[in-house]
C-alpha positions in Angstrom: 80.4 -34.8 -24.4 77.5 -35.4 -22.1 74.1 -36.0 -23.6 70.4 -36.2 -22.7 68.5 -39.0 -24.4 64.7 -39.0 -24.7 62.9 -42.2 -25.0 59.1 -42.9 -24.6 57.7 -46.1 -23.2 54.1 -47.4 -23.2 53.9 -48.1 -19.5 55.7 -47.8 -16.1 56.9 -51.4 -16.1 58.8 -51.1 -19.5 60.1 -47.7 -18.4 61.5 -49.0 -15.2 62.9 -52.1 -16.9 64.8 -50.1 -19.5 66.0 -47.6 -16.9 67.3 -50.4 -14.6 69.2 -52.0 -17.4 70.8 -48.7 -18.4 71.9 -47.9 -14.8 73.1 -51.5 -14.1 75.1 -51.6 -17.3 76.6 -48.2 -16.6 75.2 -46.7 -19.8 73.4 -44.0 -17.8 74.1 -42.1 -14.6 70.5 -41.2 -14.0 67.2 -41.9 -15.7 64.1 -39.8 -14.8 60.8 -41.4 -15.6 58.1 -38.8 -16.3 54.7 -40.5 -16.1 51.6 -39.9 -18.1 52.5 -37.8 -21.0 50.2 -37.6 -24.1 51.9 -38.3 -27.4 50.4 -37.6 -30.8 52.1 -38.9 -33.9 51.6 -40.4 -37.3 52.1 -44.1 -37.5 51.5 -46.2 -40.6 49.4 -43.4 -42.2 47.2 -42.7 -39.2 47.3 -40.1 -36.5 47.6 -41.9 -33.1 47.3 -40.6 -29.6 48.9 -42.6 -26.7 49.6 -42.2 -23.0 53.3 -42.8 -22.5 56.1 -42.5 -20.0 59.1 -40.4 -20.9 62.6 -41.4 -20.0 65.2 -38.6 -19.6 68.5 -40.4 -19.7 71.7 -38.7 -18.6 74.7 -40.2 -20.4 77.8 -39.6 -22.5 78.3 -39.7 -26.3 80.8 -42.6 -25.7 77.9 -44.7 -24.5 75.4 -43.8 -27.2 75.7 -46.8 -29.5 75.6 -49.4 -26.8 72.8 -47.5 -25.0 70.6 -47.3 -28.2 71.2 -51.0 -28.8 70.2 -51.9 -25.3 67.0 -49.8 -25.5 66.1 -51.4 -28.8 66.6 -54.9 -27.4 64.4 -54.3 -24.4 61.8 -51.9 -25.8 58.3 -53.2 -26.7 57.9 -50.8 -29.6 58.8 -51.8 -33.2 60.4 -48.3 -33.6 61.3 -46.7 -30.2 62.0 -43.0 -29.9 65.7 -42.6 -29.1 66.8 -39.0 -29.5 70.1 -37.7 -28.1 70.8 -34.0 -27.6 74.2 -32.6 -26.4 74.4 -31.1 -23.0 76.3 -27.9 -23.8 76.5 -26.6 -20.2 75.8 -28.0 -16.8 77.0 -27.7 -13.2 80.6 -29.0 -13.5 80.2 -31.1 -10.3 77.1 -32.8 -11.8 78.8 -33.5 -15.1 81.7 -35.0 -13.2 79.3 -37.2 -11.3 78.0 -38.5 -14.6 81.5 -39.3 -15.7 82.2 -41.1 -12.4 79.0 -43.2 -12.7 79.9 -44.2 -16.2 83.6 -44.8 -15.5 84.7 -42.0 -17.9 87.9 -40.2 -17.3 
């Protein structure tokens, strides 16, 4: 099944670094980098506000474990956001393109 993975990064450089690794390692077909989002969250008992970049990663469930491991190894955060949601429907040709990029039959 295809999936969309969300991951926030602290800056453009780390976002591009992670996206490049995911594409080069064929763990993602496409990564959109959405700049300058404001995130509010609780961390270590305090409410924090940060400017971040959001990665929208198009992949496949077969790639999730390796993808999450790669993100964790290159991410500057102690606890990176890595959330995968299934893609229930999509343009068939686009989903097939994802499969082709990821070498999935």
